[in-house]
N, C-alpha and C positions, 0 to 999 in steps of 0.2 A: 379311273373310278371304278369301284367294285360293282359287279352286276347286282340287280335287284333281285331279291329272293321272294317268291310268292308262295301261296298255298299250293299252287300246282307244281312248282319245282323245288320246294324246300327239302333240302337233304336231310338225312336222319342225323340224330344227335352224335352218332359215332362216326360221322364223316371223316375220312382220313386221306392221307396223301397217296400218290401212286405207288411209291416204293413199297408200301405195305401190302399192295395188291399183287406183288410178284408171285409169292408162293400161294397165297390164298385164292388167287383168281386167274392170273395169266398162265401159270405153269399148267394147272389142270386143263385150261382151255386149249392149250397147245397139244396136250396128250389126246384130248377128244378130237381135234381137228386133224392131227396126224393120223389117228386111226381112220378117220373119214377119208383122208387122202390116200391111204393104203389100198382102199377098196376101189379107187376110180378105175384103174386098168384091169381089175380082176373080175368085178361083177358081170360085165357083158360076156366075157370069155366063159365064165362059170355057167351062165344062163344058157349059153350056146351048147354046152356039153349035154344038156337034157334033150337036145334035138327037137326043139319047139319053134313055133312061128315067130316071125318078127314082132307081131302084135303082142304076144306073151312076153318076149324079151323086153319090149318097151314097158309093159306093165310091171314087170319085176324091177326095172330100173327106176320107175316112177313110184314103186311101193313105199319107199321111205318118205317121199314128199307127200304122198297121199295120206299116210299115217300122221304126219306133222300137221297137215290141214285139219284133220279130225280132232287132234288133241290140243291145238293152240288155245282155244277158249276155255275148255275145262281145266287145263293146266293153270291158267290165270286164277281160277277159283281154288284149285288144290293148293297153290302156293300160299294163299292166305290162311288156309287151314293148318298147313304143316310148317311153313317157313322156308326161306330161300335155301339155306344149307341143306335141309332134309330132302327138298324136292330136287335140287342139283344132284345129291347122291343117289336118289332113287332113279333119276333119268340116266345117269352114267351107268348104273348097274343094269337097268333094263336094256340099254343100248349094247353093253358089253355082252350080256347073256345071249341077246338075239343074234348077234354076229357070231359069237362062238359056237352056237348050235348050228349054224349053217355047215360047219364041218361034218355034221352027221346027216345032213338033209337028204332023204331018200327020194323026194320028188319035187317037181317045180312048184306044186301048190304049197308044199311045206315051206319052200323058199320064200314064196310071196306072202305068206302069213308072217314069217319072221321079219321080213322087211317092213311090213305094216307095223309091227311091234317096235322095230327099231325107230320108226317115225314118232311113235308115242315117247320113247325114251328121248329122242332128240329135241322134241318140243318141251319136255319137262325140264331138260338141262338148260335150253337156250332161253326160255322164258324166265326161268328163276334166276339164271345168271344175269339177264338183262336187268331185272328188278334189283338184284344184289348190287351191281355196280352203280346203278342209279342212286341207290340209297347210301352207298358208302363214299361217293365223290360229289363234292359241291358243284354247282352250276358253272363256276369259272374254269374247272378242270375237267368237265364232263366230256367235252369234245375230245380232248387228248386221251382221256382214259378209254373211251369207247373206240376211238380210231386204233388204239394199241390193240384192243380186243379184235378189231378187224384185221390188224397186222398178223395176229396168231393164226387166224383163219387162212390168210394168204400164204403164210409160211408153211403150215401144215399141207395146204393144197399144192404147194410148190415142190417140196421134198418128198411128200408121202407117195405119189404115184411111182417115182423112180425106185424107192425102197421096196414098195410092194411088188414091182415087176422083178427085182432081183430076187426077193424071197420066193416068188412063185417060180422063177426059173430054176432055183436051187432045190426047192422042196416040194413044189406043186401048188396048184391053186388053192386048195382047201387049207394048206398051212398058214396062209395069210390070215384066215379067219381066227385061228388061235392067237396069232400075234396081235391082231386088232383087239381081241378080247383082253389080252394081258396089258397092252398099252392103256386101254380104257381103265382097267382096274388100278393101274398106277395113278391115273388121274383121280379115281375115286378115293384112294388112300390119301392123296395130298389134300383133297377137299376135306376129308374126315379129320386130318391132323391140323390144318392151318386156316381153313375158312371160318370166319367169325359166325357165331350162331346168333342170328338176328331174331327180332320178335316174330311171333307166329302171324302176325297181323294186327291191325288196330281194331280192338274190340269195339263194337258199337255201344254207345251209352244211352241210346234212346231209339224209339221206333224209327225217327227220322234218319239217324245215322244208319240203321239197318237197311232202310230203303236205298240210301245213297250208295251203299256198297253192293247192291244188287246189280247183276250184269246188265239187266234191262235198263236200269237207271243210268248206268254208265254209258250205254249206247245213246239214250235220249239226251242226256246232258252234254254229250260231246259229239253230237251228230254233225254239226257244222264243220268242225275241224277234221272229223273222220271223212267227211264227204270230200273235202278239198284236198287236204294232205294225203288221205287214203287213196283217193283216185290218182294222184301224182305218183304215189309210191308203186301202185300197181304197174303204171307205165314204166316207171324207172326199173323196177325189178324185171320187167319184160325184156328190156334192152340188155340187162345184165345177164340174164339167162340165155337170151337169144344169141349173143356173141359167141358163147361157148359151142353152139351148134353151127352157126353160119359160117365162121372162119374155116373150120376143117371141111365142111361140105363144099364150099365154093372153091377152096384150094384143091380138092380131089376131083370134083365133077366138072368144073369149068376150066380150071388152069392145068389139071392133070398132074399136080405135084406129087412127088413120092412121100411116103409116110415120114421118113426122117426129115424132109423139108417141112412138112406140116408140123411136126413135133417141135422143130426149132422155132418156127413162127410163133407157136403157142407159148413156148417156154420164155421166149424174149418178151412177149407181151405181158405174161405173168410176172416176170422179173421187174419190169417197169412199173407195173401196178403195185407190187409189194414195196418197191422203193419210196413210195409217196404217202404212206400212211402217217408219218410224222408231220408232213406238210399239211395233210388233211386236218389233223388235230389241232395244229397251230392256227390254221385259218378259222375253224369253228370257234376257238376260244378267245382268240385275239381280234378277229375282225367281224365274225358273224357266221351263223350256221349256213345261211343262204349263199355266202361267198364260196363255200365248198360245194354245196348241193347243186346250184345252177350250172357252174362250169363242169361239174361231173357229168351230168346228163347231156348238157349241150355239146361237150367235146366228143362224148361217145357217139351222139347222134351224127355229127360231122364225119367222124371215123367210119361209122357204119355206112353212111351215104357214099363213101369213097370206094367201098368194097366192090360194087358192080362195075366200076371203071377200072379196076386193077387188071392189067393184062400181063403181069409178070410176077415173079417171086418177090422182087424188091418193092413193087407197088403194093402188093397185099401185106407185106411186112410193115411198110409205112402206115397203112390203115390200121393194122392190128396194134401197132405201138401207140398210135393216137387214141385208140379205144382203151388201151391199158393205162395211158395217162389219165384220161377222163375217169376211169373206174378207181384208180389209185387216189385221185383228189376226193373221191366219194367215200374212202374207207370209214366206216362207222357212222356215216351221216344219218341214215335211216334209223339206226338204234338211238342215236343222240337226239334226233328230233322227237322220236317217240318218247324218250325219257323226259325231254323238256315239256311236252305236251300232256304227259300223263298226270292225273290228279293224285295228290299225295295220299288221299284216303282211299284210292281204289286203284293203286298202281298196277298190282298184278292183273286184275281184270282188264284194265285198259291196254296193257302191253300184250296181254294174250290176244285181244282183238286186233291190235296193231300188227302183231306178227302174222296173224291169220290173213290179213289184207295183203301184206307183202309176200307171203308164201303163195297166195293165189296168182299173183303176177309171175312169180318165179316158176310155178308149176305149169301155168297156162302158156308160157312162151314156146315150149317145144310143140305143143298142140297147135299154136297159131302158125308157126313156121311150117310144120308138116301140111296142114289143111291148105294154106295159101300156095305153097309150093306145088301140091297135087293138083289144085284147081287151076292155077296159072303157071308160073315158072319160079324158079328159086329166086331170081332177081326181084321179083314182086314181093316175096316174103321179106327179102332184106330191106326193101323200101318201107314196109309196114313196121318192121322193128326199129328202123331209124326214126320213123314218125313217132314212135312211142317214146323214144328218148327225148325228142324235141317237145312233144306234149308234156312230158314230166318237167322239163326245164321251164317251160312257160308257165305251168300251173304253179310250180313252186315259186317263181318269180313274182307273179301278179296276184296269186290268190292265198298264199300261205304267209302268215306273219312271221317276221323274224323273232326267234324265241330267246336270243341272247340280248336281253334288255339291259340297258345301262341306266343307272340312276341319273336323273337330272340334277345339276348342282343345287345345293340348298340355297335358299334366299339368304342374302347377307344379314347378319344381326344388326338391329338398330343401334346406332351408336348412342352412348349416354348423353343425356342433355348436359350441355355446357352451362 
């Protein structure tokens, strides 16, 4: 039976199939995430070249995330004013220029400002892209559509670092910034040519409508779901971000593994993660959102809890693969849930707040790991991150409603009088 469509999840009139989104949505998304992946091995080394403290290096690496946090909510409002396509293009352009200008960066402070600006561009693109795919795809295909978007992120993150390292080895670190700018501009051109130009937003027809679209009203009218699902998302994003830090640290500091062994563990985990995004979409659309979300964070929590018990390369690899399986089952789940929960008349504002909540968890995880590890030991930080995954799974299971609703069968028609 087809899923029920409500005012909260009603798709736009131009709702379309997934194949129509290949050029208009997935290909530019791949260009953007490929550019992001190219920077992963480059930025830390680039910051070190300025001969600065570890604290400043950490601030530079966190700069884009901080900029994203600042811009998430304003982007939701800008999206309504200018429209999805326009804000996607503005976001890609801002991101491309901010990375390209790193080629000429004379000081670390200039670099830090550019990374903050890159965060603004990233927020503009991701929020508007989230609204765009939500409007273009109906509820029954939304999980698959957004999990494929998550798949492009994983693909870019998988192949980007290797390509970035090769370019840097051949042409130097700063050459990578030029390549990232060019790749991002290709994504911008694709959006300009193929992405549908949607409405600039639903214009209010009365004072009541205007009040409904106000960001404060969005918060007040959705505070219950933001409190439950939002808290769960913070915990979930913490374990997702924490795994990237904990696996390499534990491998190097506790097990004493070589860099190539650590790289192989991470690569295998990412490959397993990437292979499951189609499964995640199928689960969300055919069975229910929570059938992907709860196992995602539950399995990651189990895998993270196994890390302190790993005494060899093989044992750590097993834990990392288990974490990769969990994260792969959650491809696109947080974006899909946010899309389902977003009210149709204030989608941009709601998703701006939703992304802000998730980015808080993602940005806070490195701080939690560092603080707990400094005060106690690394294994204590691992238990905290594992606990965050378990908390996310529990809250989603017991306190967040299933958003893939099925229509109840209609009552039988009365038979005509004989």
